[in-house]
C-alpha positions, 0 to 999 in steps of 0.5 A: 500499500505504501507505494500505492499512496507514493504514486498518488501523491507523486501524480498529484504533486505533477497534476499541481505543477502543471496547472501553475505551470501553464497558469504562469505561463499564460495568464500571469505575467501578462496585464492588459494596458490602457485604452489609448485616443492615440498614438505617436509617429516620429511626433505627429500623434493619430488618433485610434479606435478599437485597443487592445492590448496586453505587455508585461515588466517580465520580459520585453518581449511581451508587448501586442497591441492591435488597433485600427490608424486613423489618417495613414495619408501621412505616417513616415515610417520607415520600413522594417526589414524581418517583421517577425509577430512572436505569438500572444497567449490564446486568450489575446485573439486580436493578434493572430501571429500566423497570419501576420506573417503571412499577411507581410510575406504577401504585402497585404500589410508593410512593416515599420520601425516604431521604435530603434532599441527600445531596450537594449537589443529591442525594437517596436515594431508595426504592421499597417494594412492598406484598411488601418487593423495595424497590430504592434510588438516588441522584436531582438533585432539585429545588436542580439540576431545574425542575418 
């Protein structure tokens, strides 16, 4: 009987650890960002709507934002050479890294450098569609990656 108790205790510990790990990986470190009414590009203010955003203090790479930019006519940002959106947690539905990557490759969206070196070795990148739908994320720049 002692062997069965050990196995049951071990399996309960594994289940508790798995649930805790899942929670910390997907929920614990993310914070919702406040709803924004505008965003700043190169000292110009642009009105936005339908804003959703998450970020984390634990990593500079966890920023994900979705919004619609109004008046795209005068956006003058440098193109970003290798945009690679990182996946968002499964519960943050508006940000789909796979479809954004595919649309960038197909030319349906354009990627721009939003802010160079926002953190050490991390650039802020924004993908903008012709209808104004936009996605923003942070990714490692060439300082720490091989080209």
